[in-house]
C-alpha positions as a Python dict, from the first residue, in 0.01 Angstrom:
ca = {
    (1, 'M'): (0, 0, 0),
    (2, 'K'): (-356, 73, 111),
    (3, 'K'): (-473, -263, -20),
    (4, 'G'): (-195, -445, 170),
    (5, 'C'): (-292, -273, 498),
    (6, 'L'): (-655, -370, 449),
    (7, 'V'): (-559, -733, 387),
    (8, 'I'): (-345, -741, 704),
    (9, 'L'): (-623, -572, 903),
    (10, 'G'): (-872, -822, 762),
    (11, 'I'): (-649, -1112, 869),
    (12, 'F'): (-621, -970, 1224),
    (13, 'V'): (-998, -922, 1243),
    (14, 'L'): (-1052, -1278, 1119),
    (15, 'I'): (-807, -1422, 1376),
    (16, 'A'): (-963, -1212, 1653),
    (17, 'G'): (-1310, -1332, 1548),
    (18, 'I'): (-1199, -1696, 1554),
    (19, 'L'): (-1043, -1650, 1901),
    (20, 'V'): (-1357, -1481, 2035),
    (21, 'F'): (-1579, -1751, 1884),
    (22, 'A'): (-1359, -2028, 2033),
    (23, 'S'): (-1354, -1852, 2373),
    (24, 'V'): (-1731, -1814, 2379),
    (25, 'G'): (-1771, -2183, 2291),
    (26, 'S'): (-1525, -2288, 2562),
    (27, 'Y'): (-1686, -2063, 2823),
    (28, 'N'): (-2034, -2195, 2740),
    (29, 'G'): (-1900, -2550, 2760),
    (30, 'M'): (-1760, -2481, 3107),
    (31, 'V'): (-2092, -2336, 3221),
    (32, 'A'): (-2284, -2637, 3085),
    (33, 'K'): (-2050, -2886, 3253),
    (34, 'D'): (-2055, -2689, 3579),
    (35, 'E'): (-2436, -2701, 3576),
    (36, 'N'): (-2422, -3075, 3508),
    (37, 'V'): (-2202, -3122, 3817),
    (38, 'K'): (-2451, -2919, 4025),
    (39, 'E'): (-2742, -3125, 3892),
    (40, 'K'): (-2564, -3450, 3981),
    (41, 'W'): (-2482, -3306, 4324),
    (42, 'S'): (-2850, -3228, 4385),
    (43, 'Q'): (-2926, -3597, 4319),
    (44, 'V'): (-2661, -3694, 4576),
    (45, 'E'): (-2820, -3452, 4821),
    (46, 'N'): (-3163, -3597, 4747),
    (47, 'V'): (-3065, -3954, 4839),
    (48, 'Y'): (-2875, -3840, 5149),
    (49, 'Q'): (-3187, -3648, 5255),
    (50, 'R'): (-3395, -3963, 5203),
    (51, 'R'): (-3162, -4151, 5438),
    (52, 'L'): (-3185, -3873, 5698),
    (53, 'D'): (-3565, -3888, 5679),
    (54, 'L'): (-3576, -4267, 5726),
    (55, 'I'): (-3351, -4280, 6033),
    (56, 'P'): (-3591, -4135, 6297),
    (57, 'N'): (-3860, -4387, 6192),
    (58, 'L'): (-3612, -4672, 6203),
    (59, 'V'): (-3482, -4573, 6548),
    (60, 'A'): (-3837, -4528, 6684),
    (61, 'T'): (-3941, -4871, 6553),
    (62, 'V'): (-3641, -5046, 6705),
    (63, 'K'): (-3643, -4874, 7043),
    (64, 'G'): (-3941, -5077, 7160),
    (65, 'Y'): (-3750, -5401, 7104),
    (66, 'A'): (-3406, -5295, 7221),
    (67, 'A'): (-3457, -5008, 7463),
    (68, 'H'): (-3141, -5094, 7657),
    (69, 'E'): (-2921, -5037, 7347),
    (70, 'K'): (-2922, -4665, 7425),
    (71, 'E'): (-2557, -4613, 7329),
    (72, 'T'): (-2619, -4740, 6978),
    (73, 'F'): (-2929, -4524, 6928),
    (74, 'Q'): (-2749, -4222, 7066),
    (75, 'A'): (-2459, -4276, 6824),
    (76, 'V'): (-2700, -4297, 6529),
    (77, 'T'): (-2894, -3990, 6644),
    (78, 'E'): (-2578, -3785, 6697),
    (79, 'A'): (-2433, -3894, 6363),
    (80, 'R'): (-2760, -3800, 6191),
    (81, 'S'): (-2757, -3460, 6359),
    (82, 'Q'): (-2396, -3401, 6252),
    (83, 'A'): (-2471, -3510, 5895),
    (84, 'K'): (-2780, -3290, 5882),
    (85, 'G'): (-2579, -2993, 6010),
    (86, 'S'): (-2322, -3038, 5732),
    (87, 'F'): (-2598, -3078, 5474),
    (88, 'N'): (-2569, -2773, 5254),
    (89, 'I'): (-2580, -2765, 4878),
    (90, 'S'): (-2406, -2453, 4762),
    (91, 'P'): (-2134, -2358, 4518),
    (92, 'D'): (-1913, -2306, 4824),
    (93, 'L'): (-1931, -2677, 4911),
    (94, 'L'): (-1859, -2790, 4555),
    (95, 'N'): (-1571, -2545, 4518),
    (96, 'N'): (-1414, -2598, 4860),
    (97, 'P'): (-1235, -2933, 4904),
    (98, 'E'): (-1216, -2890, 5285),
    (99, 'M'): (-1591, -2834, 5324),
    (100, 'F'): (-1658, -3120, 5083),
    (101, 'Q'): (-1431, -3347, 5290),
    (102, 'K'): (-1618, -3253, 5611),
    (103, 'F'): (-1950, -3328, 5442),
    (104, 'Q'): (-1825, -3666, 5325),
    (105, 'Q'): (-1683, -3749, 5669),
    (106, 'A'): (-2016, -3669, 5837),
    (107, 'Q'): (-2199, -3895, 5591),
    (108, 'N'): (-1944, -4175, 5644),
    (109, 'T'): (-1985, -4146, 6022),
    (110, 'L'): (-2362, -4176, 5984),
    (111, 'G'): (-2328, -4479, 5755),
    (112, 'G'): (-2097, -4647, 6007),
    (113, 'A'): (-2337, -4580, 6296),
    (114, 'L'): (-2622, -4733, 6095),
    (115, 'Q'): (-2416, -5043, 6020),
    (116, 'R'): (-2333, -5086, 6389),
    (117, 'M'): (-2702, -5054, 6478),
    (118, 'M'): (-2796, -5322, 6225),
    (119, 'V'): (-2533, -5558, 6369),
    (120, 'V'): (-2671, -5504, 6721),
    (121, 'L'): (-3025, -5570, 6599),
    (122, 'E'): (-2923, -5913, 6471),
    (123, 'R'): (-2983, -6029, 6832),
    (124, 'Y'): (-3358, -5952, 6820),
    (125, 'P'): (-3550, -6218, 6622),
    (126, 'D'): (-3892, -6063, 6702),
    (127, 'L'): (-3777, -5733, 6558),
    (128, 'K'): (-3653, -5894, 6240),
    (129, 'A'): (-4004, -6031, 6184),
    (130, 'N'): (-4170, -5692, 6243),
    (131, 'E'): (-4327, -5556, 5921),
    (132, 'N'): (-4244, -5192, 5996),
    (133, 'F'): (-3882, -5278, 6062),
    (134, 'L'): (-3854, -5493, 5750),
    (135, 'S'): (-4005, -5216, 5538),
    (136, 'L'): (-3773, -4952, 5685),
    (137, 'Q'): (-3473, -5183, 5651),
    (138, 'N'): (-3554, -5243, 5282),
    (139, 'Q'): (-3597, -4870, 5221),
    (140, 'L'): (-3269, -4796, 5394),
    (141, 'E'): (-3084, -5065, 5195),
    (142, 'G'): (-3235, -4924, 4874),
    (143, 'T'): (-3128, -4575, 4977),
    (144, 'E'): (-2770, -4687, 5043),
    (145, 'N'): (-2761, -4836, 4692),
    (146, 'R'): (-2896, -4513, 4546),
    (147, 'I'): (-2632, -4315, 4735),
    (148, 'A'): (-2359, -4529, 4576),
    (149, 'V'): (-2508, -4482, 4228),
    (150, 'E'): (-2554, -4105, 4262),
    (151, 'R'): (-2206, -4057, 4407),
    (152, 'K'): (-2064, -4247, 4108),
    (153, 'R'): (-2260, -4025, 3868),
    (154, 'F'): (-2140, -3714, 4051),
    (155, 'N'): (-1778, -3833, 4030),
    (156, 'E'): (-1820, -3894, 3655),
    (157, 'A'): (-1961, -3543, 3603),
    (158, 'A'): (-1685, -3391, 3819),
    (159, 'R'): (-1420, -3581, 3622),
    (160, 'D'): (-1568, -3462, 3293),
    (161, 'F'): (-1573, -3101, 3416),
    (162, 'N'): (-1221, -3118, 3565),
    (163, 'T'): (-1077, -3267, 3246),
    (164, 'Y'): (-1251, -3007, 3033),
    (165, 'I'): (-1124, -2704, 3227),
    (166, 'R'): (-768, -2835, 3261),
    (167, 'K'): (-706, -2874, 2885),
    (168, 'F'): (-514, -2603, 2706),
    (169, 'P'): (-620, -2335, 2609),
    (170, 'R'): (-939, -2366, 2819),
    (171, 'V'): (-732, -2369, 3139),
    (172, 'I'): (-653, -2001, 3074),
    (173, 'L'): (-1023, -1914, 3040),
    (174, 'A'): (-1112, -2131, 3342),
    (175, 'N'): (-862, -1942, 3557),
    (176, 'L'): (-974, -1609, 3413),
    (177, 'F'): (-1342, -1676, 3494),
    (178, 'G'): (-1282, -1852, 3827),
    (179, 'F'): (-1383, -2208, 3732),
    (180, 'Q'): (-1224, -2446, 3986),
    (181, 'Q'): (-1183, -2821, 3986),
    (182, 'K'): (-1457, -3012, 4165),
    (183, 'P'): (-1368, -3259, 4445),
    (184, 'Y'): (-1449, -3629, 4417),
    (185, 'F'): (-1617, -3860, 4662),
    (186, 'Q'): (-1349, -4091, 4799),
    (187, 'A'): (-1400, -4440, 4936),
    (188, 'Q'): (-1408, -4446, 5315),
    (189, 'E'): (-1093, -4585, 5473),
    (190, 'G'): (-1136, -4958, 5510),
    (191, 'A'): (-1427, -4959, 5263),
    (192, 'Q'): (-1262, -5243, 5071),
    (193, 'V'): (-1350, -5470, 5366),
    (194, 'A'): (-1722, -5541, 5350),
    (195, 'P'): (-1905, -5505, 5685),
    (196, 'K'): (-2036, -5830, 5827),
    (197, 'V'): (-2406, -5756, 5849),
    (198, 'K'): (-2662, -6038, 5823),
    (199, 'F'): (-3040, -6008, 5809),
    (200, 'N'): (-3171, -6365, 5843),
}
């Protein structure tokens, strides 16, 4: 009788140990994937910051050639200010789809304002030959490419994290410890139509 109770107790202890071990592994996996998402997000932030830093130099360089295009410059400056104001890397942003959407909208507005400015500048052949402008234009184009790459990497990390925490039985632990799905960057409406911007 005593031996049978010990065997049953041993089985319960073994099952409990396996469950604890599996839970610890799942929790640590969630933490690692969450940190990976944050690391990818910091790279997104880094390239957006680079774009914000380039814009004042670009605007200053172009103003001398196209001073009467005040509306365009004002739109770029305002969009930059709005994007900079929404620029905040924090767990709140990554865990709040509404805040994330506002951040993305501000960045899309800034990108659109920059595209409009480049279209306007097509009318200024002297400017297009200016070394400072060409250098800034190249840096900005490179930055836009980096933004696309880093956003893709962030989306991949977010997808990996979201898939991981939604699988059973990890979904129970994720809910218990407050792990939430991460939002994705979405393509801007009309993004499938490439803007007609020429630099010749």
